[in-house]
C-alpha positions as CSV (number, residue, x, y, z in Angstrom):
1,M,235.8,137.3,116.1
2,S,235.9,134.5,113.6
3,N,232.8,133.2,112.0
4,K,234.1,129.7,112.0
5,F,232.7,126.9,114.2
6,W,235.2,124.5,115.7
7,C,234.6,120.9,116.4
8,T,237.0,118.6,118.2
9,F,237.1,114.8,118.8
10,L,239.3,112.9,121.2
11,L,240.0,109.3,120.5
12,I,241.6,107.4,123.4
13,I,243.1,104.1,122.3
14,C,243.2,101.7,125.3
15,C,246.3,99.6,125.2
16,V,248.8,97.6,127.2
17,N,251.2,96.8,124.4
18,M,253.4,99.5,122.8
19,I,251.7,101.2,119.8
20,H,254.2,102.6,117.4
21,A,254.0,106.3,116.3
22,Q,253.3,105.2,112.7
23,E,250.3,103.2,113.9
24,M,249.0,106.3,115.7
25,E,249.5,108.4,112.6
26,N,247.6,105.8,110.5
27,V,244.6,106.0,113.0
28,L,244.5,109.7,112.8
29,Y,244.8,109.8,109.0
30,G,242.1,107.1,108.7
31,F,239.7,109.0,111.0
32,L,240.3,112.3,109.1
33,S,239.5,110.6,105.8
34,Q,236.6,108.5,107.0
35,L,235.0,111.3,109.0
36,N,234.6,113.5,105.9
37,D,233.5,110.6,103.8
38,V,230.8,109.7,106.3
39,R,229.7,113.3,106.6
40,N,229.5,113.5,102.8
41,S,227.6,110.2,102.6
42,P,226.0,109.1,105.9
43,K,224.6,106.0,104.2
44,R,228.1,104.5,104.3
45,L,227.8,104.5,108.1
46,A,224.2,103.3,107.9
47,D,225.4,100.3,106.0
48,R,227.8,99.5,108.9
49,I,225.1,99.9,111.4
50,R,222.8,97.6,109.4
51,R,225.6,95.0,109.3
52,D,225.7,95.1,113.1
53,L,221.9,94.8,113.3
54,R,221.8,91.7,111.2
55,R,224.6,90.1,113.2
56,N,223.5,91.0,116.7
57,F,219.7,90.9,116.3
58,A,219.4,88.3,113.5
59,N,216.4,86.6,115.2
60,G,214.7,89.7,116.4
61,D,216.4,89.3,119.8
62,D,216.6,92.6,121.8
63,S,219.6,91.5,123.8
64,V,221.5,94.2,125.6
65,N,224.8,92.5,124.9
66,L,226.3,93.4,121.5
67,C,229.4,92.4,119.7
68,L,230.7,95.4,117.9
69,S,234.0,93.9,116.6
70,E,234.4,93.8,112.8
71,D,235.9,90.4,113.3
72,Q,233.1,87.8,112.5
73,R,234.9,84.9,114.1
74,W,233.1,84.8,117.5
75,D,230.7,82.3,119.1
76,K,227.2,83.8,118.8
77,D,226.2,82.0,121.9
78,D,229.1,83.3,124.0
79,I,229.6,87.1,124.0
80,T,232.9,86.7,125.9
81,T,234.5,85.4,122.8
82,C,233.8,88.8,121.1
83,T,236.9,91.0,120.9
84,Y,234.9,94.2,121.6
85,S,231.5,94.0,123.1
86,E,229.1,96.6,124.6
87,T,226.0,96.7,126.7
88,T,223.3,98.7,125.0
89,Y,220.6,100.6,126.7
90,G,218.2,101.0,123.8
91,G,218.7,97.6,122.3
92,R,217.7,96.8,118.7
93,R,215.4,99.8,118.4
94,Q,218.2,102.2,119.2
95,W,220.3,100.8,116.3
96,Q,217.4,100.7,113.9
97,A,216.5,104.3,114.7
98,A,220.1,105.3,114.0
99,E,220.2,103.5,110.7
100,A,216.9,105.0,109.6
101,D,218.1,108.5,110.5
102,L,221.3,108.2,108.5
103,R,219.6,106.5,105.5
104,D,216.5,108.6,105.1
105,G,216.1,110.9,108.0
106,R,217.3,114.3,109.2
107,N,221.0,113.3,109.1
108,S,220.9,111.5,105.7
109,G,222.1,114.5,103.6
110,G,225.7,115.4,102.8
111,R,227.6,117.9,105.0
112,E,230.5,120.2,104.2
113,R,234.0,118.9,104.5
114,L,235.8,119.7,107.8
115,E,239.3,121.2,107.8
116,W,242.1,119.9,110.1
117,S,243.0,122.1,113.0
118,N,246.3,121.8,114.8
119,A,245.0,123.9,117.6
120,L,242.1,121.6,118.4
121,S,244.3,118.5,118.0
122,Q,246.7,120.0,120.6
123,S,243.8,120.7,123.0
124,C,242.7,117.0,122.6
125,Y,246.3,115.9,123.4
126,D,246.4,118.0,126.5
127,L,243.4,116.1,128.0
128,L,244.8,112.8,126.8
129,A,248.2,113.5,128.5
130,L,246.3,114.0,131.8
131,Q,243.8,111.2,131.6
132,G,245.9,108.5,130.1
133,P,248.3,107.9,133.0
134,A,245.6,108.7,135.6
135,G,243.1,106.3,134.1
136,T,240.2,108.9,134.4
137,T,237.4,109.9,132.0
138,G,235.3,113.0,131.4
139,H,235.7,116.5,130.1
140,T,237.5,118.0,133.0
141,G,241.3,117.4,133.2
142,E,243.1,116.4,136.4
143,D,244.5,120.0,136.5
144,G,240.9,121.3,136.6
145,S,240.9,122.5,133.0
146,T,237.7,122.6,131.1
147,F,237.4,122.0,127.3
148,R,237.0,125.7,126.6
149,E,240.1,126.5,128.7
150,R,242.2,124.0,126.8
151,V,241.0,125.2,123.4
152,N,241.7,128.8,124.4
153,R,245.4,128.0,124.8
154,Y,245.7,127.5,121.1
155,A,242.7,128.8,119.1
156,E,242.5,132.6,118.6
157,S,238.8,132.8,118.1
158,Y,235.7,130.7,117.5
159,T,231.9,131.0,117.7
160,G,231.1,127.4,118.8
161,I,233.0,124.4,120.1
162,A,232.3,120.8,121.0
163,E,234.2,117.9,122.4
164,T,233.6,114.2,122.0
165,L,235.5,111.6,124.0
166,G,235.8,107.9,123.1
167,Y,237.4,105.2,125.4
168,M,237.6,102.0,123.5
169,D,239.0,98.5,124.1
170,E,239.6,97.8,120.4
171,F,242.4,99.0,118.2
172,G,241.5,97.3,114.9
173,D,239.0,99.5,113.1
174,L,238.9,102.3,115.6
175,S,237.6,105.0,113.2
176,W,234.5,103.1,112.2
177,S,233.9,101.9,115.8
178,M,234.1,105.5,117.1
179,M,231.8,106.9,114.4
180,K,229.2,104.1,114.9
181,A,229.2,104.7,118.6
182,M,228.6,108.4,118.0
183,A,225.9,107.8,115.5
184,V,223.9,105.3,117.6
185,D,224.4,107.4,120.7
186,D,223.1,104.6,122.9
187,G,221.9,105.9,126.3
188,V,221.9,109.6,125.2
189,P,218.2,110.6,124.6
190,S,219.3,114.0,123.2
191,L,221.6,112.3,120.6
192,D,224.3,115.0,121.3
193,H,227.1,112.9,119.8
194,R,225.2,112.2,116.6
195,N,224.3,115.8,116.2
196,I,228.0,116.8,116.6
197,L,229.1,114.2,114.1
198,F,226.7,115.5,111.4
199,G,226.5,119.1,112.5
200,R,226.1,121.5,109.5
201,D,227.9,124.5,111.1
202,W,231.2,123.0,112.0
203,T,234.2,124.0,109.8
204,N,237.2,122.6,111.6
205,F,238.1,119.6,113.7
206,G,241.0,118.1,115.6
207,V,241.7,114.7,117.0
208,S,244.3,113.0,119.2
209,C,244.7,109.4,120.3
210,G,246.9,107.4,122.7
211,C,247.0,104.9,125.6
212,H,244.8,104.9,128.7
213,S,245.8,103.0,131.8
214,S,242.2,101.9,132.8
215,Y,241.4,100.0,129.6
216,T,243.0,97.0,127.9
217,Y,244.2,96.8,124.3
218,A,242.4,93.7,122.9
């Protein structure tokens, strides 16, 4: 039995237009690089979250409608002009708590670098291949497979595994958008996604991304 812990992330890019293979590779490479950078220095992600706070809650407004796009050119009085928006459950306080945690709290310290795993990436792709055309979500595939079953097809041994799924309507800065969503973990009181992102015991991770028929590439 290996002593390694395995962590896997699945990014699903929602699109209508064709996304070239090179663009997919760029997303994967960017996520790999940025993930380890953020784990090494969580304050980098805290800075991004603070930027969103200032933009979305500039007047202390606790609105539930947030514009998460990096593009600043949207009408502050009309959320529909935002490329990628989200309804938040926790409002401003949820984002403030996330920033404080990454800047000075439990998750503010550096973490070990994660190594790439082809096995985990393939298990991610297997779920994507099922859910993309079907337009479904969740951790169980249309063939009834669970995350553990998909990983077992390729990984020889592990002592712990986790899966994180992201379904997004934005293709621009997908890596940062995904990590911000995991760190804020809006609507998840247990903060499972943030704890996975900054978990100390993980050693490997894999990621796959592609198109999903139920979302629109903006």
